[in-house]
ROVO-94383 format. One record per residue (C-alpha): x, y, z; residue number from 1. Coordinates in steps of 0.5 Angstrom, whole numbers, always signed. Example, Ala and Ser with C-alpha at 12.3 -4.5 7.8 and 13.67 -1.06 7.14 Angstrom:
# ROVO-94383
(atom (+25,-9,+16),1)
(atom (+27,-2,+14),2)
# end
This chain:
# ROVO-94383
(atom (-117,+56,-7),1)
(atom (-120,+53,-13),2)
(atom (-127,+51,-11),3)
(atom (-131,+47,-15),4)
(atom (-135,+51,-20),5)
(atom (-133,+57,-25),6)
(atom (-136,+64,-25),7)
(atom (-140,+61,-31),8)
(atom (-142,+55,-28),9)
(atom (-145,+59,-22),10)
(atom (-149,+64,-27),11)
(atom (-152,+58,-30),12)
(atom (-154,+55,-23),13)
(atom (-158,+62,-21),14)
(atom (-164,+59,-26),15)
(atom (-164,+52,-24),16)
(atom (-170,+50,-20),17)
(atom (-168,+48,-13),18)
(atom (-169,+41,-14),19)
(atom (-163,+41,-19),20)
(atom (-159,+43,-13),21)
(atom (-159,+36,-9),22)
(atom (-153,+33,-12),23)
(atom (-149,+39,-10),24)
(atom (-152,+39,-3),25)
(atom (-150,+32,-2),26)
(atom (-143,+34,-5),27)
(atom (-143,+39,+0),28)
(atom (-146,+35,+6),29)
(atom (-140,+29,+4),30)
(atom (-134,+33,+4),31)
(atom (-136,+38,+10),32)
(atom (-136,+36,+17),33)
(atom (-143,+36,+20),34)
(atom (-141,+42,+25),35)
(atom (-143,+49,+25),36)
(atom (-138,+54,+29),37)
(atom (-140,+61,+32),38)
(atom (-136,+66,+37),39)
(atom (-138,+68,+44),40)
(atom (-138,+75,+44),41)
(atom (-140,+82,+46),42)
(atom (-142,+88,+42),43)
(atom (-139,+95,+43),44)
(atom (-142,+100,+39),45)
(atom (-137,+106,+40),46)
(atom (-142,+111,+37),47)
(atom (-148,+111,+32),48)
(atom (-145,+117,+28),49)
(atom (-144,+116,+21),50)
(atom (-142,+119,+15),51)
(atom (-147,+115,+11),52)
(atom (-154,+114,+10),53)
(atom (-156,+108,+7),54)
(atom (-163,+107,+6),55)
(atom (-164,+100,+9),56)
(atom (-160,+102,+16),57)
(atom (-162,+104,+23),58)
(atom (-156,+104,+26),59)
(atom (-154,+111,+24),60)
(atom (-156,+117,+29),61)
(atom (-156,+124,+29),62)
(atom (-151,+128,+34),63)
(atom (-158,+131,+36),64)
(atom (-162,+125,+37),65)
(atom (-156,+120,+40),66)
(atom (-157,+118,+46),67)
(atom (-150,+116,+47),68)
(atom (-145,+120,+43),69)
(atom (-139,+116,+44),70)
(atom (-139,+110,+49),71)
(atom (-133,+112,+55),72)
(atom (-128,+108,+58),73)
(atom (-132,+106,+64),74)
(atom (-138,+103,+60),75)
(atom (-133,+99,+56),76)
(atom (-130,+96,+62),77)
(atom (-137,+95,+65),78)
(atom (-139,+91,+59),79)
(atom (-132,+87,+59),80)
(atom (-133,+85,+66),81)
(atom (-139,+82,+64),82)
(atom (-136,+79,+58),83)
(atom (-131,+75,+62),84)
(atom (-137,+73,+67),85)
(atom (-140,+69,+61),86)
(atom (-133,+67,+58),87)
(atom (-134,+71,+52),88)
(atom (-128,+71,+47),89)
(atom (-129,+76,+42),90)
(atom (-130,+84,+43),91)
(atom (-133,+86,+37),92)
(atom (-132,+94,+36),93)
(atom (-137,+98,+31),94)
(atom (-137,+105,+30),95)
(atom (-140,+109,+24),96)
(atom (-136,+111,+18),97)
(atom (-132,+117,+19),98)
(atom (-135,+119,+25),99)
(atom (-129,+123,+28),100)
(atom (-130,+128,+22),101)
(atom (-136,+131,+26),102)
(atom (-135,+136,+31),103)
(atom (-138,+134,+37),104)
(atom (-135,+127,+36),105)
(atom (-128,+130,+35),106)
(atom (-129,+134,+41),107)
(atom (-131,+128,+45),108)
(atom (-126,+124,+43),109)
(atom (-121,+130,+45),110)
(atom (-124,+130,+52),111)
(atom (-123,+123,+53),112)
(atom (-116,+125,+51),113)
(atom (-115,+121,+44),114)
(atom (-115,+125,+37),115)
(atom (-118,+120,+33),116)
(atom (-123,+114,+33),117)
(atom (-117,+109,+31),118)
(atom (-113,+112,+37),119)
(atom (-119,+111,+41),120)
(atom (-121,+104,+39),121)
(atom (-113,+102,+39),122)
(atom (-113,+104,+46),123)
(atom (-119,+100,+48),124)
(atom (-117,+94,+45),125)
(atom (-110,+94,+49),126)
(atom (-115,+94,+55),127)
(atom (-119,+88,+52),128)
(atom (-112,+84,+51),129)
(atom (-109,+86,+57),130)
(atom (-114,+87,+63),131)
(atom (-119,+82,+61),132)
(atom (-116,+77,+56),133)
(atom (-122,+78,+50),134)
(atom (-120,+78,+43),135)
(atom (-122,+85,+39),136)
(atom (-125,+84,+32),137)
(atom (-126,+91,+29),138)
(atom (-131,+93,+24),139)
(atom (-130,+101,+23),140)
(atom (-131,+102,+16),141)
(atom (-126,+104,+11),142)
(atom (-119,+107,+14),143)
(atom (-112,+108,+11),144)
(atom (-108,+102,+10),145)
(atom (-103,+106,+16),146)
(atom (-108,+105,+20),147)
(atom (-110,+98,+19),148)
(atom (-103,+97,+21),149)
(atom (-103,+100,+27),150)
(atom (-110,+97,+29),151)
(atom (-107,+90,+27),152)
(atom (-102,+90,+33),153)
(atom (-108,+89,+38),154)
(atom (-114,+86,+34),155)
(atom (-115,+78,+32),156)
(atom (-119,+80,+26),157)
(atom (-122,+86,+23),158)
(atom (-128,+86,+18),159)
(atom (-132,+90,+13),160)
(atom (-138,+88,+8),161)
(atom (-137,+88,+1),162)
(atom (-144,+88,+0),163)
(atom (-144,+88,-7),164)
(atom (-140,+90,-13),165)
(atom (-146,+93,-17),166)
(atom (-144,+100,-17),167)
(atom (-151,+103,-20),168)
(atom (-153,+102,-13),169)
(atom (-150,+109,-11),170)
(atom (-155,+112,-15),171)
(atom (-161,+109,-11),172)
(atom (-164,+109,-5),173)
(atom (-160,+104,-2),174)
(atom (-153,+108,-3),175)
(atom (-154,+115,-6),176)
(atom (-152,+118,+0),177)
(atom (-147,+113,+3),178)
(atom (-140,+115,-1),179)
(atom (-136,+109,+2),180)
(atom (-141,+105,-1),181)
(atom (-137,+105,-7),182)
(atom (-135,+98,-9),183)
(atom (-128,+100,-12),184)
(atom (-127,+103,-5),185)
(atom (-129,+97,-1),186)
(atom (-125,+92,-5),187)
(atom (-118,+97,-4),188)
(atom (-120,+97,+3),189)
(atom (-120,+89,+3),190)
(atom (-114,+88,-1),191)
(atom (-110,+93,+4),192)
(atom (-112,+88,+9),193)
(atom (-109,+83,+5),194)
(atom (-103,+86,+4),195)
(atom (-103,+87,+12),196)
(atom (-104,+80,+13),197)
(atom (-110,+81,+17),198)
(atom (-115,+75,+18),199)
(atom (-121,+78,+15),200)
(atom (-129,+77,+15),201)
(atom (-133,+80,+9),202)
(atom (-139,+79,+6),203)
(atom (-145,+81,+2),204)
(atom (-152,+84,+3),205)
(atom (-157,+81,-1),206)
(atom (-164,+84,-3),207)
(atom (-162,+92,-3),208)
(atom (-163,+93,-11),209)
(atom (-158,+88,-14),210)
(atom (-160,+83,-18),211)
(atom (-157,+75,-18),212)
(atom (-151,+76,-23),213)
(atom (-149,+81,-18),214)
(atom (-149,+76,-13),215)
(atom (-144,+71,-17),216)
(atom (-140,+77,-19),217)
(atom (-139,+79,-11),218)
(atom (-137,+72,-9),219)
(atom (-132,+72,-15),220)
(atom (-129,+79,-13),221)
(atom (-128,+76,-6),222)
(atom (-125,+70,-8),223)
(atom (-120,+74,-13),224)
(atom (-118,+78,-7),225)
(atom (-117,+71,-3),226)
(atom (-113,+68,-8),227)
(atom (-108,+73,-8),228)
(atom (-108,+74,+0),229)
(atom (-111,+68,+3),230)
(atom (-113,+72,+9),231)
(atom (-121,+72,+8),232)
(atom (-123,+68,+14),233)
(atom (-131,+68,+13),234)
(atom (-136,+70,+8),235)
(atom (-143,+73,+11),236)
(atom (-149,+72,+7),237)
(atom (-153,+77,+10),238)
(atom (-161,+78,+8),239)
(atom (-164,+84,+8),240)
(atom (-169,+86,+13),241)
(atom (-173,+92,+12),242)
(atom (-173,+96,+18),243)
(atom (-179,+101,+20),244)
(atom (-178,+109,+19),245)
(atom (-172,+108,+13),246)
(atom (-173,+109,+6),247)
(atom (-173,+102,+5),248)
(atom (-178,+100,+10),249)
(atom (-183,+97,+4),250)
(atom (-178,+94,+0),251)
(atom (-179,+86,+0),252)
(atom (-174,+81,+2),253)
(atom (-171,+76,-2),254)
(atom (-174,+70,-2),255)
(atom (-171,+64,+2),256)
(atom (-171,+59,-4),257)
(atom (-166,+64,-7),258)
(atom (-162,+65,-1),259)
(atom (-161,+57,+0),260)
(atom (-159,+57,-7),261)
(atom (-154,+63,-6),262)
(atom (-151,+59,+0),263)
(atom (-150,+53,-4),264)
(atom (-146,+57,-10),265)
(atom (-142,+60,-5),266)
(atom (-140,+54,-1),267)
(atom (-138,+51,-8),268)
(atom (-134,+57,-10),269)
(atom (-130,+57,-4),270)
(atom (-127,+51,-1),271)
(atom (-123,+54,+5),272)
(atom (-127,+59,+7),273)
(atom (-133,+59,+12),274)
(atom (-140,+61,+10),275)
(atom (-144,+65,+15),276)
(atom (-151,+65,+16),277)
(atom (-154,+70,+21),278)
(atom (-158,+66,+26),279)
(atom (-162,+72,+28),280)
(atom (-164,+74,+21),281)
(atom (-167,+66,+20),282)
(atom (-168,+64,+26),283)
(atom (-173,+58,+24),284)
(atom (-168,+56,+18),285)
(atom (-162,+54,+21),286)
(atom (-162,+47,+20),287)
(atom (-164,+48,+12),288)
(atom (-158,+53,+11),289)
(atom (-153,+48,+15),290)
(atom (-155,+43,+10),291)
(atom (-154,+47,+4),292)
(atom (-147,+49,+6),293)
(atom (-147,+55,+11),294)
(atom (-142,+52,+17),295)
(atom (-142,+59,+21),296)
(atom (-147,+63,+25),297)
(atom (-142,+68,+27),298)
(atom (-142,+72,+33),299)
(atom (-147,+70,+38),300)
(atom (-147,+74,+45),301)
(atom (-150,+73,+52),302)
(atom (-149,+80,+54),303)
(atom (-151,+85,+49),304)
(atom (-156,+85,+43),305)
(atom (-155,+86,+36),306)
(atom (-155,+93,+35),307)
(atom (-154,+93,+27),308)
(atom (-161,+89,+28),309)
(atom (-164,+91,+34),310)
(atom (-171,+88,+33),311)
(atom (-168,+81,+32),312)
(atom (-165,+78,+38),313)
(atom (-160,+72,+37),314)
(atom (-163,+66,+39),315)
(atom (-160,+62,+45),316)
(atom (-154,+58,+44),317)
(atom (-158,+52,+47),318)
(atom (-163,+53,+42),319)
(atom (-159,+53,+36),320)
(atom (-155,+47,+39),321)
(atom (-162,+43,+40),322)
(atom (-164,+45,+32),323)
(atom (-157,+43,+29),324)
(atom (-158,+36,+34),325)
(atom (-165,+34,+30),326)
(atom (-160,+34,+23),327)
(atom (-154,+31,+27),328)
(atom (-150,+37,+27),329)
(atom (-146,+40,+33),330)
(atom (-145,+47,+35),331)
(atom (-138,+49,+36),332)
(atom (-135,+55,+39),333)
(atom (-129,+58,+35),334)
(atom (-125,+65,+37),335)
(atom (-126,+71,+33),336)
(atom (-120,+69,+29),337)
(atom (-120,+62,+25),338)
(atom (-115,+57,+28),339)
(atom (-111,+57,+21),340)
(atom (-109,+64,+22),341)
(atom (-107,+63,+30),342)
(atom (-100,+64,+28),343)
(atom (-94,+69,+28),344)
(atom (-96,+70,+21),345)
(atom (-102,+74,+22),346)
(atom (-102,+76,+29),347)
(atom (-98,+80,+34),348)
(atom (-95,+77,+40),349)
(atom (-99,+80,+44),350)
(atom (-106,+77,+41),351)
(atom (-103,+71,+40),352)
(atom (-101,+70,+47),353)
(atom (-109,+72,+49),354)
(atom (-111,+67,+43),355)
(atom (-107,+61,+46),356)
(atom (-109,+63,+53),357)
(atom (-117,+63,+51),358)
(atom (-116,+56,+47),359)
(atom (-113,+53,+53),360)
(atom (-118,+56,+58),361)
(atom (-125,+55,+53),362)
(atom (-122,+48,+51),363)
(atom (-124,+51,+44),364)
# end
């Protein structure tokens, strides 16, 4: 887990010209297999109600304006059935932070005979496993360690973006109305997941007001947690994309050269953790990112859209395969939990059984 470069090395690389990265890029391409992985998934946004109001987000909806306050079990089953038809292995559950503290959501949960979002997603996760043989991955915002433990029995993996360690963003348009975006709270949550031995996905959001040294600080904060608990399976480098009708609609995007350099740096910091680049946010650049160290494209759904970035549809799997083939790389399917975590040390017997069945069935 030591990686190749130190924190000071990484700081120094920030100001280097992209041409100076060529030796590092050659080293990455020599040491890494020429394959990029992805998980075939279905996206299930249970509710868009959220306590946070991030300046860059259009996922959140108000109770008055939302078209679907809380996805019901019948709708979930319908989508899971379609997921089976497309041979998906992952059910990605998302919902807004502390949505069940809003009265109308709480009332709807009671109507469904549940007391909390955690209880509801636990129930739905059980359906995924027992009736559809699909592995749940839950991205739920910050919850208690007790609830993490409860969900771990029926989840293959979980996730939460650290985004940044720069607490000053709590004073800016990005996070001033988002109390749970406090970096200390998010680090504690990721640490709690480590204590529970939950295979975990995290990452950074690039271009929301932080500076380049913050990128290095964020990566090394994640590295520190992984060195202690060994549970980080992948790190997402997600570039900010301005969205219409949000406070940050007019903000600039991070230059591609900076994103490429950051991907190189991340690859050199972590030698046993995958680096993920969302392909729908960088659809014409996937080969470049693969060459500089990105070895995962995350979840790609043949059934549902990306509800976080609805204006940017996922490229087709065939399209990605063709792009990667031009540089001699292959696209390889994986489970939502990485192979090294498919064991009784990390997964419940119920989840492990389904993971093993999918691996045999899909030849993953």
